[in-house]
Biopython code that builds the backbone (N, CA, C, O; Angstrom):
import numpy as np
from Bio.PDB.StructureBuilder import StructureBuilder

atoms = [
    (1, "MET", "N", (68.647, 5.709, -20.057)),
    (1, "MET", "CA", (70.373, 5.066, -19.221)),
    (1, "MET", "C", (71.356, 5.401, -20.209)),
    (1, "MET", "O", (71.644, 5.188, -21.387)),
    (2, "GLY", "N", (71.797, 6.117, -19.038)),
    (2, "GLY", "CA", (73.555, 6.871, -19.700)),
    (2, "GLY", "C", (74.348, 5.478, -20.156)),
    (2, "GLY", "O", (74.145, 4.364, -19.673)),
    (3, "ASN", "N", (75.229, 5.788, -21.128)),
    (3, "ASN", "CA", (76.306, 4.816, -21.401)),
    (3, "ASN", "C", (77.367, 4.181, -20.364)),
    (3, "ASN", "O", (78.025, 3.153, -20.525)),
    (4, "SER", "N", (77.366, 5.069, -19.242)),
    (4, "SER", "CA", (78.071, 4.419, -17.864)),
    (4, "SER", "C", (77.143, 3.692, -17.392)),
    (4, "SER", "O", (77.686, 2.887, -16.635)),
    (5, "ASP", "N", (76.004, 3.520, -17.418)),
    (5, "ASP", "CA", (74.635, 2.976, -16.959)),
    (5, "ASP", "C", (74.361, 1.287, -17.560)),
    (5, "ASP", "O", (74.308, 0.189, -17.006)),
    (6, "HIS", "N", (74.239, 1.736, -18.879)),
    (6, "HIS", "CA", (74.536, 0.642, -19.879)),
    (6, "HIS", "C", (76.040, -0.315, -19.283)),
    (6, "HIS", "O", (75.974, -1.418, -18.742)),
    (7, "LEU", "N", (77.116, 0.340, -19.519)),
    (7, "LEU", "CA", (77.790, -0.298, -18.669)),
    (7, "LEU", "C", (78.322, -1.057, -17.407)),
    (7, "LEU", "O", (79.201, -1.905, -17.253)),
    (8, "SER", "N", (77.545, -0.492, -16.658)),
    (8, "SER", "CA", (77.271, -0.698, -15.180)),
    (8, "SER", "C", (76.464, -2.232, -15.316)),
    (8, "SER", "O", (76.811, -3.288, -14.789)),
    (9, "ALA", "N", (75.370, -2.000, -16.129)),
    (9, "ALA", "CA", (74.407, -2.867, -15.969)),
    (9, "ALA", "C", (74.821, -4.318, -16.755)),
    (9, "ALA", "O", (74.311, -5.383, -16.405)),
    (10, "THR", "N", (75.823, -4.224, -17.875)),
    (10, "THR", "CA", (76.071, -4.684, -18.776)),
    (10, "THR", "C", (77.217, -5.685, -17.953)),
    (10, "THR", "O", (77.304, -6.853, -18.331)),
    (11, "PHE", "N", (78.079, -5.212, -16.840)),
    (11, "PHE", "CA", (79.351, -5.697, -16.399)),
    (11, "PHE", "C", (78.745, -6.626, -14.957)),
    (11, "PHE", "O", (79.219, -7.700, -14.587)),
    (12, "ALA", "N", (77.675, -5.943, -14.346)),
    (12, "ALA", "CA", (76.848, -6.525, -13.249)),
    (12, "ALA", "C", (76.144, -8.001, -14.443)),
    (12, "ALA", "O", (76.162, -9.116, -13.922)),
    (13, "ALA", "N", (75.869, -7.955, -15.175)),
    (13, "ALA", "CA", (74.592, -8.822, -15.674)),
    (13, "ALA", "C", (76.008, -10.302, -16.040)),
    (13, "ALA", "O", (75.838, -11.518, -15.950)),
    (14, "LEU", "N", (76.868, -9.788, -16.308)),
    (14, "LEU", "CA", (78.159, -10.775, -17.358)),
    (14, "LEU", "C", (78.721, -11.286, -15.997)),
    (14, "LEU", "O", (79.090, -12.460, -15.983)),
    (15, "ALA", "N", (78.837, -10.542, -14.828)),
    (15, "ALA", "CA", (79.563, -11.143, -13.046)),
    (15, "ALA", "C", (79.220, -12.784, -13.021)),
    (15, "ALA", "O", (80.001, -13.728, -12.893)),
    (16, "ASP", "N", (78.252, -12.779, -13.135)),
    (16, "ASP", "CA", (77.324, -14.462, -13.214)),
    (16, "ASP", "C", (78.048, -15.382, -13.902)),
    (16, "ASP", "O", (78.427, -14.933, -14.984)),
    (17, "PRO", "N", (78.391, -16.521, -13.680)),
    (17, "PRO", "CA", (79.081, -17.467, -14.890)),
    (17, "PRO", "C", (77.739, -18.126, -15.399)),
    (17, "PRO", "O", (77.750, -18.425, -16.593)),
    (18, "THR", "N", (76.837, -18.341, -14.849)),
    (18, "THR", "CA", (75.248, -18.996, -15.248)),
    (18, "THR", "C", (74.977, -17.877, -16.563)),
    (18, "THR", "O", (74.919, -18.307, -17.715)),
    (19, "ARG", "N", (74.823, -16.449, -16.266)),
    (19, "ARG", "CA", (74.847, -15.734, -17.184)),
    (19, "ARG", "C", (75.178, -15.551, -18.329)),
    (19, "ARG", "O", (74.415, -15.383, -19.280)),
    (20, "ARG", "N", (76.693, -15.570, -18.349)),
    (20, "ARG", "CA", (77.931, -15.612, -18.949)),
    (20, "ARG", "C", (77.404, -16.821, -20.128)),
    (20, "ARG", "O", (77.193, -16.663, -21.330)),
    (21, "ALA", "N", (77.333, -17.584, -19.609)),
    (21, "ALA", "CA", (77.066, -19.331, -20.355)),
    (21, "ALA", "C", (75.880, -19.083, -20.924)),
    (21, "ALA", "O", (75.781, -19.716, -21.975)),
    (22, "ILE", "N", (74.748, -18.303, -20.631)),
    (22, "ILE", "CA", (73.234, -18.140, -21.791)),
    (22, "ILE", "C", (73.688, -17.175, -22.723)),
    (22, "ILE", "O", (73.036, -17.064, -23.761)),
    (23, "VAL", "N", (74.926, -16.277, -22.510)),
    (23, "VAL", "CA", (74.786, -15.579, -23.646)),
    (23, "VAL", "C", (75.749, -15.876, -24.551)),
    (23, "VAL", "O", (76.094, -15.265, -25.563)),
    (24, "ALA", "N", (76.229, -17.104, -23.968)),
    (24, "ALA", "CA", (77.444, -17.789, -25.289)),
    (24, "ALA", "C", (76.607, -18.717, -25.804)),
    (24, "ALA", "O", (76.702, -19.092, -26.973)),
    (25, "ARG", "N", (75.938, -19.053, -25.181)),
    (25, "ARG", "CA", (74.842, -20.210, -25.931)),
    (25, "ARG", "C", (73.615, -19.405, -26.484)),
    (25, "ARG", "O", (72.902, -20.122, -27.185)),
    (26, "LEU", "N", (73.180, -18.139, -26.365)),
    (26, "LEU", "CA", (72.413, -17.250, -27.717)),
    (26, "LEU", "C", (73.137, -16.933, -28.089)),
    (26, "LEU", "O", (72.342, -16.478, -28.912)),
    (27, "ALA", "N", (74.429, -16.495, -28.558)),
    (27, "ALA", "CA", (75.498, -16.067, -29.436)),
    (27, "ALA", "C", (75.259, -17.078, -30.674)),
    (27, "ALA", "O", (75.011, -16.549, -31.757)),
    (28, "ARG", "N", (75.320, -18.713, -30.596)),
    (28, "ARG", "CA", (75.221, -19.460, -31.204)),
    (28, "ARG", "C", (73.676, -19.452, -32.109)),
    (28, "ARG", "O", (73.682, -19.606, -33.330)),
    (29, "GLY", "N", (72.608, -19.285, -31.458)),
    (29, "GLY", "CA", (70.927, -18.749, -32.315)),
    (29, "GLY", "C", (70.282, -18.860, -31.054)),
    (29, "GLY", "O", (70.581, -19.580, -30.101)),
    (30, "GLU", "N", (69.036, -17.765, -31.228)),
    (30, "GLU", "CA", (68.239, -18.041, -30.052)),
    (30, "GLU", "C", (67.669, -19.588, -29.610)),
    (30, "GLU", "O", (67.738, -20.617, -30.283)),
    (31, "ALA", "N", (67.184, -19.434, -28.486)),
    (31, "ALA", "CA", (66.895, -20.881, -27.683)),
    (31, "ALA", "C", (65.646, -20.204, -26.898)),
    (31, "ALA", "O", (65.410, -18.998, -26.823)),
    (32, "THR", "N", (65.004, -21.130, -26.408)),
    (32, "THR", "CA", (63.666, -21.310, -25.375)),
    (32, "THR", "C", (63.979, -21.341, -24.133)),
    (32, "THR", "O", (65.120, -21.676, -23.813)),
    (33, "VAL", "N", (62.951, -20.970, -23.102)),
    (33, "VAL", "CA", (63.728, -20.500, -21.737)),
    (33, "VAL", "C", (64.083, -22.094, -21.152)),
    (33, "VAL", "O", (64.780, -22.151, -20.139)),
    (34, "THR", "N", (63.554, -23.541, -21.855)),
    (34, "THR", "CA", (63.625, -24.305, -21.330)),
    (34, "THR", "C", (64.770, -24.775, -22.080)),
    (34, "THR", "O", (65.319, -25.705, -21.488)),
    (35, "GLU", "N", (65.354, -24.447, -23.230)),
    (35, "GLU", "CA", (66.333, -25.244, -23.609)),
    (35, "GLU", "C", (67.595, -24.696, -23.544)),
    (35, "GLU", "O", (68.584, -25.156, -24.115)),
    (36, "LEU", "N", (67.545, -23.198, -22.486)),
    (36, "LEU", "CA", (68.502, -22.683, -21.645)),
    (36, "LEU", "C", (68.372, -23.193, -20.647)),
    (36, "LEU", "O", (69.462, -23.717, -20.419)),
    (37, "ALA", "N", (67.664, -23.412, -19.793)),
    (37, "ALA", "CA", (67.409, -24.225, -18.826)),
    (37, "ALA", "C", (68.374, -25.614, -18.585)),
    (37, "ALA", "O", (69.169, -25.780, -17.659)),
    (38, "GLN", "N", (68.095, -26.469, -19.591)),
    (38, "GLN", "CA", (69.070, -28.045, -19.723)),
    (38, "GLN", "C", (70.034, -28.301, -19.487)),
    (38, "GLN", "O", (70.242, -29.374, -18.921)),
    (39, "PRO", "N", (71.140, -27.387, -19.828)),
    (39, "PRO", "CA", (72.250, -27.650, -19.228)),
    (39, "PRO", "C", (72.732, -27.438, -17.572)),
    (39, "PRO", "O", (73.743, -27.794, -16.966)),
    (40, "PHE", "N", (71.686, -26.796, -17.221)),
    (40, "PHE", "CA", (72.081, -26.105, -15.753)),
    (40, "PHE", "C", (71.423, -26.917, -14.694)),
    (40, "PHE", "O", (70.257, -27.097, -15.045)),
    (41, "ASP", "N", (71.623, -27.382, -13.756)),
    (41, "ASP", "CA", (71.110, -27.862, -12.325)),
    (41, "ASP", "C", (70.462, -26.714, -11.961)),
    (41, "ASP", "O", (70.817, -26.597, -10.788)),
    (42, "ILE", "N", (69.756, -25.808, -12.198)),
    (42, "ILE", "CA", (68.961, -24.771, -11.536)),
    (42, "ILE", "C", (67.209, -25.145, -11.822)),
    (42, "ILE", "O", (66.835, -26.004, -12.619)),
    (43, "SER", "N", (66.479, -24.465, -11.152)),
    (43, "SER", "CA", (64.964, -24.453, -11.645)),
    (43, "SER", "C", (64.823, -23.467, -12.978)),
    (43, "SER", "O", (65.606, -22.526, -13.108)),
    (44, "GLN", "N", (63.837, -23.717, -13.913)),
    (44, "GLN", "CA", (63.412, -22.726, -14.959)),
    (44, "GLN", "C", (63.157, -21.398, -14.207)),
    (44, "GLN", "O", (63.796, -20.472, -14.707)),
    (45, "PRO", "N", (62.390, -21.045, -13.131)),
    (45, "PRO", "CA", (62.448, -19.905, -12.771)),
    (45, "PRO", "C", (63.451, -19.403, -12.414)),
    (45, "PRO", "O", (63.358, -18.178, -12.500)),
    (46, "ALA", "N", (64.934, -19.920, -11.835)),
    (46, "ALA", "CA", (65.862, -19.289, -11.462)),
    (46, "ALA", "C", (66.809, -18.863, -12.750)),
    (46, "ALA", "O", (67.640, -17.955, -12.737)),
    (47, "ILE", "N", (66.432, -19.889, -14.073)),
    (47, "ILE", "CA", (66.746, -19.186, -15.410)),
    (47, "ILE", "C", (66.045, -17.651, -15.388)),
    (47, "ILE", "O", (66.490, -16.525, -15.167)),
    (48, "SER", "N", (64.845, -18.139, -15.699)),
    (48, "SER", "CA", (64.082, -16.728, -16.005)),
    (48, "SER", "C", (64.582, -15.556, -15.167)),
    (48, "SER", "O", (64.356, -14.406, -15.544)),
    (49, "ARG", "N", (65.414, -15.866, -13.774)),
    (49, "ARG", "CA", (65.356, -14.467, -13.279)),
    (49, "ARG", "C", (66.524, -14.106, -13.619)),
    (49, "ARG", "O", (66.869, -12.933, -13.478)),
    (50, "HIS", "N", (67.546, -15.271, -14.253)),
    (50, "HIS", "CA", (68.646, -14.851, -14.910)),
    (50, "HIS", "C", (68.217, -13.931, -16.614)),
    (50, "HIS", "O", (68.468, -12.776, -16.959)),
    (51, "LEU", "N", (67.638, -14.843, -17.209)),
    (51, "LEU", "CA", (66.974, -13.747, -18.204)),
    (51, "LEU", "C", (66.854, -12.468, -18.220)),
    (51, "LEU", "O", (67.399, -11.697, -19.011)),
    (52, "LYS", "N", (65.818, -12.091, -16.958)),
    (52, "LYS", "CA", (65.461, -10.532, -16.892)),
    (52, "LYS", "C", (66.878, -9.628, -16.468)),
    (52, "LYS", "O", (67.119, -8.505, -16.910)),
    (53, "VAL", "N", (67.549, -10.216, -15.729)),
    (53, "VAL", "CA", (68.919, -9.371, -15.594)),
    (53, "VAL", "C", (69.456, -9.204, -16.996)),
    (53, "VAL", "O", (69.694, -8.082, -17.443)),
    (54, "LEU", "N", (69.671, -10.422, -17.768)),
    (54, "LEU", "CA", (70.376, -10.439, -19.013)),
    (54, "LEU", "C", (69.226, -8.879, -20.111)),
    (54, "LEU", "O", (69.662, -7.912, -20.735)),
    (55, "GLU", "N", (68.152, -9.215, -19.941)),
    (55, "GLU", "CA", (67.221, -8.137, -20.873)),
    (55, "GLU", "C", (67.382, -7.045, -20.054)),
    (55, "GLU", "O", (67.766, -6.097, -20.740)),
    (56, "ARG", "N", (67.261, -6.751, -18.893)),
    (56, "ARG", "CA", (67.035, -5.644, -18.801)),
    (56, "ARG", "C", (68.838, -4.415, -18.566)),
    (56, "ARG", "O", (69.007, -3.264, -18.164)),
    (57, "ALA", "N", (69.851, -5.587, -19.116)),
    (57, "ALA", "CA", (71.117, -5.132, -19.618)),
    (57, "ALA", "C", (71.278, -5.010, -20.800)),
    (57, "ALA", "O", (72.344, -4.538, -21.195)),
    (58, "GLY", "N", (70.036, -5.486, -21.938)),
    (58, "GLY", "CA", (69.949, -4.809, -22.963)),
    (58, "GLY", "C", (71.064, -6.205, -24.085)),
    (58, "GLY", "O", (71.288, -6.201, -25.296)),
    (59, "LEU", "N", (71.495, -7.172, -23.035)),
    (59, "LEU", "CA", (72.138, -8.676, -23.906)),
    (59, "LEU", "C", (71.353, -9.386, -24.743)),
    (59, "LEU", "O", (71.645, -9.750, -25.882)),
    (60, "ILE", "N", (70.201, -9.604, -24.064)),
    (60, "ILE", "CA", (69.196, -10.462, -24.946)),
    (60, "ILE", "C", (68.027, -9.686, -24.956)),
    (60, "ILE", "O", (67.924, -8.691, -24.239)),
    (61, "SER", "N", (66.841, -10.188, -25.963)),
    (61, "SER", "CA", (65.515, -10.029, -26.368)),
    (61, "SER", "C", (64.490, -11.095, -26.289)),
    (61, "SER", "O", (64.852, -12.208, -26.669)),
    (62, "ARG", "N", (63.292, -10.958, -25.870)),
    (62, "ARG", "CA", (62.856, -12.047, -25.700)),
    (62, "ARG", "C", (61.777, -11.476, -27.264)),
    (62, "ARG", "O", (61.455, -10.326, -27.565)),
    (63, "GLY", "N", (61.518, -12.517, -27.838)),
    (63, "GLY", "CA", (60.602, -12.563, -28.742)),
    (63, "GLY", "C", (58.793, -12.821, -28.757)),
    (63, "GLY", "O", (58.487, -12.181, -27.751)),
    (64, "ARG", "N", (57.835, -13.229, -29.165)),
    (64, "ARG", "CA", (56.698, -13.458, -29.263)),
    (64, "ARG", "C", (56.218, -14.310, -30.495)),
    (64, "ARG", "O", (55.743, -14.027, -31.595)),
    (65, "GLU", "N", (56.528, -15.410, -29.876)),
    (65, "GLU", "CA", (56.276, -16.252, -31.463)),
    (65, "GLU", "C", (55.155, -17.650, -30.935)),
    (65, "GLU", "O", (55.684, -18.613, -30.378)),
    (66, "ALA", "N", (53.728, -17.643, -31.150)),
    (66, "ALA", "CA", (52.921, -18.512, -30.494)),
    (66, "ALA", "C", (52.860, -18.635, -28.992)),
    (66, "ALA", "O", (52.420, -17.719, -28.296)),
    (67, "GLN", "N", (53.291, -19.738, -28.513)),
    (67, "GLN", "CA", (53.135, -19.915, -26.816)),
    (67, "GLN", "C", (54.882, -19.288, -26.593)),
    (67, "GLN", "O", (55.038, -18.493, -25.667)),
    (68, "SER", "N", (55.799, -19.568, -27.222)),
    (68, "SER", "CA", (57.413, -19.090, -27.146)),
    (68, "SER", "C", (57.421, -18.172, -27.077)),
    (68, "SER", "O", (56.794, -17.356, -27.752)),
    (69, "ARG", "N", (58.423, -17.935, -25.895)),
    (69, "ARG", "CA", (59.089, -16.660, -26.464)),
    (69, "ARG", "C", (60.496, -16.787, -26.305)),
    (69, "ARG", "O", (61.178, -16.679, -25.286)),
    (70, "PRO", "N", (60.950, -17.136, -27.958)),
    (70, "PRO", "CA", (62.667, -17.585, -27.728)),
    (70, "PRO", "C", (63.369, -16.388, -27.499)),
    (70, "PRO", "O", (62.873, -15.319, -27.855)),
    (71, "CYS", "N", (64.640, -16.450, -26.858)),
    (71, "CYS", "CA", (65.663, -15.480, -26.976)),
    (71, "CYS", "C", (66.417, -15.243, -27.864)),
    (71, "CYS", "O", (66.731, -16.039, -28.749)),
    (72, "ARG", "N", (66.933, -13.740, -27.702)),
    (72, "ARG", "CA", (68.236, -13.481, -29.162)),
    (72, "ARG", "C", (68.958, -13.315, -27.973)),
    (72, "ARG", "O", (68.637, -13.371, -26.786)),
    (73, "PHE", "N", (70.267, -13.043, -28.714)),
    (73, "PHE", "CA", (71.339, -12.162, -28.020)),
    (73, "PHE", "C", (71.621, -11.092, -28.837)),
    (73, "PHE", "O", (71.782, -11.082, -30.057)),
    (74, "GLU", "N", (71.678, -9.912, -27.792)),
    (74, "GLU", "CA", (71.982, -8.480, -29.045)),
    (74, "GLU", "C", (73.211, -8.210, -28.426)),
    (74, "GLU", "O", (73.446, -8.163, -27.218)),
    (75, "ALA", "N", (74.125, -8.001, -29.560)),
    (75, "ALA", "CA", (75.470, -7.624, -29.259)),
    (75, "ALA", "C", (75.253, -6.150, -28.818)),
    (75, "ALA", "O", (75.462, -5.998, -27.615)),
    (76, "ARG", "N", (74.964, -5.264, -29.345)),
    (76, "ARG", "CA", (74.925, -4.141, -29.067)),
    (76, "ARG", "C", (75.392, -3.555, -27.596)),
    (76, "ARG", "O", (75.934, -2.450, -27.585)),
    (77, "ARG", "N", (75.222, -4.170, -26.521)),
    (77, "ARG", "CA", (75.651, -3.974, -25.466)),
    (77, "ARG", "C", (77.168, -4.336, -25.046)),
    (77, "ARG", "O", (77.955, -3.664, -24.380)),
    (78, "LEU", "N", (77.320, -5.492, -25.587)),
    (78, "LEU", "CA", (78.633, -6.251, -25.615)),
    (78, "LEU", "C", (79.530, -5.504, -26.308)),
    (78, "LEU", "O", (80.632, -5.201, -25.849)),
    (79, "GLU", "N", (79.052, -5.120, -27.608)),
    (79, "GLU", "CA", (80.258, -4.574, -28.436)),
    (79, "GLU", "C", (80.553, -2.833, -27.664)),
    (79, "GLU", "O", (81.703, -2.398, -27.606)),
    (80, "GLU", "N", (79.342, -2.002, -27.126)),
    (80, "GLU", "CA", (79.839, -1.102, -26.068)),
    (80, "GLU", "C", (80.598, -1.296, -24.853)),
    (80, "GLU", "O", (81.460, -0.469, -24.557)),
    (81, "ALA", "N", (80.389, -2.230, -24.166)),
    (81, "ALA", "CA", (81.488, -2.410, -23.047)),
    (81, "ALA", "C", (82.750, -3.362, -23.681)),
    (81, "ALA", "O", (83.484, -3.966, -22.898)),
    (82, "THR", "N", (82.915, -3.438, -24.883)),
    (82, "THR", "CA", (84.034, -4.329, -25.575)),
    (82, "THR", "C", (85.124, -2.735, -25.722)),
    (82, "THR", "O", (86.214, -2.479, -25.210)),
    (83, "GLU", "N", (84.184, -1.875, -26.695)),
    (83, "GLU", "CA", (85.136, -0.707, -27.177)),
    (83, "GLU", "C", (85.628, 0.117, -25.559)),
    (83, "GLU", "O", (86.707, 0.694, -25.423)),
    (84, "TRP", "N", (84.571, -0.002, -24.454)),
    (84, "TRP", "CA", (85.338, 0.734, -23.464)),
    (84, "TRP", "C", (86.259, -0.353, -22.921)),
    (84, "TRP", "O", (86.851, 0.104, -21.943)),
    (85, "MET", "N", (86.503, -1.221, -23.094)),
    (85, "MET", "CA", (88.102, -1.778, -22.388)),
    (85, "MET", "C", (88.999, -1.511, -23.419)),
    (85, "MET", "O", (90.167, -1.163, -23.244)),
    (86, "VAL", "N", (88.274, -1.728, -24.838)),
    (86, "VAL", "CA", (89.845, -1.562, -25.592)),
    (86, "VAL", "C", (90.281, -0.138, -25.346)),
    (86, "VAL", "O", (91.506, -0.026, -25.297)),
    (87, "ARG", "N", (89.670, 0.863, -25.197)),
    (87, "ARG", "CA", (90.250, 1.911, -24.640)),
    (87, "ARG", "C", (91.220, 2.070, -23.813)),
    (87, "ARG", "O", (92.197, 2.742, -24.143)),
    (88, "TYR", "N", (91.108, 1.341, -22.294)),
    (88, "TYR", "CA", (91.701, 1.346, -21.441)),
    (88, "TYR", "C", (92.948, -0.120, -21.883)),
    (88, "TYR", "O", (93.845, -0.252, -21.051)),
    (89, "ARG", "N", (92.967, -0.733, -22.624)),
    (89, "ARG", "CA", (93.656, -1.860, -23.070)),
    (89, "ARG", "C", (94.734, -1.023, -23.872)),
    (89, "ARG", "O", (95.846, -1.550, -23.901)),
    (90, "ALA", "N", (94.603, 0.182, -24.523)),
    (90, "ALA", "CA", (95.589, 1.009, -25.588)),
    (90, "ALA", "C", (96.051, 1.807, -24.663)),
    (90, "ALA", "O", (97.126, 2.345, -24.929)),
    (91, "HIS", "N", (95.443, 2.108, -23.401)),
    (91, "HIS", "CA", (96.545, 2.855, -22.148)),
    (91, "HIS", "C", (97.670, 1.902, -21.708)),
    (91, "HIS", "O", (98.898, 1.980, -21.748)),
    (92, "TRP", "N", (96.716, 0.886, -21.234)),
    (92, "TRP", "CA", (97.802, -0.122, -20.631)),
    (92, "TRP", "C", (99.096, -0.484, -21.183)),
    (92, "TRP", "O", (100.238, -0.459, -20.723)),
    (93, "GLU", "N", (98.491, -0.898, -22.530)),
    (93, "GLU", "CA", (99.701, -1.008, -23.320)),
    (93, "GLU", "C", (100.575, -0.180, -23.543)),
    (93, "GLU", "O", (101.750, -0.397, -23.247)),
    (94, "ALA", "N", (100.080, 1.158, -24.228)),
    (94, "ALA", "CA", (101.703, 2.192, -24.301)),
    (94, "ALA", "C", (102.134, 2.495, -22.852)),
    (94, "ALA", "O", (103.212, 3.082, -22.947)),
    (95, "SER", "N", (101.657, 2.315, -21.042)),
    (95, "SER", "CA", (102.256, 2.081, -20.310)),
    (95, "SER", "C", (103.247, 1.289, -20.192)),
    (95, "SER", "O", (104.436, 1.435, -19.908)),
    (96, "LEU", "N", (102.394, 0.178, -20.524)),
    (96, "LEU", "CA", (103.903, -0.842, -20.816)),
    (96, "LEU", "C", (104.833, -0.803, -21.802)),
    (96, "LEU", "O", (105.955, -1.176, -21.459)),
    (97, "ASP", "N", (104.709, -0.502, -22.785)),
    (97, "ASP", "CA", (105.432, 0.133, -23.674)),
    (97, "ASP", "C", (106.896, 1.310, -23.136)),
    (97, "ASP", "O", (108.078, 1.365, -23.477)),
    (98, "ARG", "N", (106.249, 1.918, -22.396)),
    (98, "ARG", "CA", (107.119, 2.796, -21.660)),
    (98, "ARG", "C", (107.720, 2.518, -20.775)),
    (98, "ARG", "O", (108.777, 3.087, -20.502)),
    (99, "LEU", "N", (107.183, 1.506, -20.037)),
    (99, "LEU", "CA", (107.814, 0.824, -18.890)),
    (99, "LEU", "C", (108.929, 0.153, -19.353)),
    (99, "LEU", "O", (110.067, 0.421, -18.967)),
    (100, "GLU", "N", (108.666, -0.700, -20.153)),
    (100, "GLU", "CA", (109.577, -1.596, -21.083)),
    (100, "GLU", "C", (110.950, -0.884, -21.808)),
    (100, "GLU", "O", (112.107, -1.296, -21.887)),
    (101, "GLY", "N", (110.385, 0.216, -22.243)),
    (101, "GLY", "CA", (111.760, 1.129, -22.520)),
    (101, "GLY", "C", (112.335, 2.058, -21.308)),
    (101, "GLY", "O", (112.998, 3.052, -21.607)),
    (102, "VAL", "N", (112.177, 1.858, -20.451)),
    (102, "VAL", "CA", (113.205, 2.426, -19.035)),
    (102, "VAL", "C", (113.826, 1.466, -18.847)),
    (102, "VAL", "O", (115.054, 1.554, -18.811)),
    (103, "LEU", "N", (113.003, -0.102, -18.616)),
    (103, "LEU", "CA", (114.007, -1.336, -17.887)),
    (103, "LEU", "C", (114.773, -1.507, -19.099)),
    (103, "LEU", "O", (115.940, -1.753, -18.795)),
    (104, "ALA", "N", (114.630, -1.485, -20.104)),
    (104, "ALA", "CA", (116.013, -1.601, -21.141)),
    (104, "ALA", "C", (116.939, -0.500, -20.834)),
    (104, "ALA", "O", (118.147, -0.729, -20.873)),
    (105, "GLU", "N", (116.552, 0.534, -20.567)),
    (105, "GLU", "CA", (117.797, 1.641, -20.697)),
    (105, "GLU", "C", (118.363, 1.668, -19.100)),
    (105, "GLU", "O", (119.420, 2.257, -18.874)),
    (106, "MET", "N", (117.774, 1.143, -18.225)),
    (106, "MET", "CA", (117.904, 0.820, -16.805)),
    (106, "MET", "C", (119.437, -0.298, -17.187)),
    (106, "MET", "O", (120.553, 0.103, -16.858)),
    (107, "LYS", "N", (119.291, -1.404, -17.756)),
    (107, "LYS", "CA", (119.832, -3.098, -17.830)),
    (107, "LYS", "C", (121.221, -2.223, -18.693)),
    (107, "LYS", "O", (122.406, -2.433, -18.434)),
    (108, "LYS", "N", (120.766, -1.330, -19.636)),
    (108, "LYS", "CA", (122.193, -0.776, -20.257)),
    (108, "LYS", "C", (122.922, -0.189, -19.503)),
    (108, "LYS", "O", (124.146, -0.227, -19.627)),
    (109, "GLU", "N", (122.286, 0.494, -18.538)),
    (109, "GLU", "CA", (123.103, 1.603, -17.963)),
    (109, "GLU", "C", (123.930, 0.365, -16.765)),
    (109, "GLU", "O", (125.126, 0.530, -16.525)),
    (110, "LYS", "N", (123.394, -0.459, -16.301)),
    (110, "LYS", "CA", (123.725, -1.024, -15.208)),
    (110, "LYS", "C", (125.170, -1.638, -15.803)),
    (110, "LYS", "O", (126.278, -1.406, -15.317)),
    (111, "SER", "N", (124.867, -2.547, -17.069)),
    (111, "SER", "CA", (126.209, -3.263, -17.873)),
    (111, "SER", "C", (126.991, -2.452, -18.109)),
    (111, "SER", "O", (128.121, -2.930, -18.005)),
    (112, "ARG", "N", (126.997, -0.942, -18.518)),
    (112, "ARG", "CA", (128.232, -0.167, -18.616)),
    (112, "ARG", "C", (128.397, -0.015, -17.468)),
    (112, "ARG", "O", (129.625, 0.049, -17.422)),
    (113, "ALA", "N", (128.024, 0.103, -16.393)),
    (113, "ALA", "CA", (128.698, -0.010, -14.978)),
    (113, "ALA", "C", (129.380, -0.333, -14.694)),
    (113, "ALA", "O", (130.349, 0.249, -14.207)),
    (114, "SER", "N", (129.130, -1.950, -14.936)),
    (114, "SER", "CA", (129.777, -3.330, -14.671)),
    (114, "SER", "C", (130.944, -3.502, -15.441)),
    (114, "SER", "O", (131.829, -4.319, -15.186)),
    (115, "ARG", "N", (130.927, -2.687, -16.426)),
    (115, "ARG", "CA", (132.291, -2.840, -17.103)),
    (115, "ARG", "C", (133.110, -2.001, -16.843)),
    (115, "ARG", "O", (134.257, -2.053, -17.287)),
    (116, "LYS", "N", (132.657, -1.024, -16.039)),
    (116, "LYS", "CA", (133.895, 0.119, -15.672)),
    (116, "LYS", "C", (134.448, -0.205, -14.397)),
    (116, "LYS", "O", (135.356, 0.480, -13.925)),
]
sb = StructureBuilder()
sb.init_structure("model")
sb.init_model(0)
sb.init_chain("A")
sb.init_seg("    ")
for serial, (resi, resn, name, xyz) in enumerate(atoms, 1):
    if name == "N":
        sb.init_residue(resn, " ", resi, " ")
    sb.init_atom(name, np.array(xyz, "f"), 0.0, 1.0, " ", f" {name:<3s}", serial, name[0])
structure = sb.get_structure()
């Protein structure tokens, strides 16, 4: 899977508020499916489907310990998405800085014109 495919999968997985809440919970430490399902008013199979989406996106992994399969947050994919967004943030900040300069110059010119 290429980097843009990883980004697509990451953003698609994070588009759902339940999945974002699961990622936030797992960022604090691993948890079982049962523990992850507790705060939600949805079935355990529905939580499992959300976990599969997160797992395919590389945002979580599942271990194998005895009978349980604890879920863990995998930060690498989120870091890739953050890096991608930071590149565009720098672009927009530079654009806004240029716009601010243009507006300041227009304001000065308007002020000079009104004094004449």
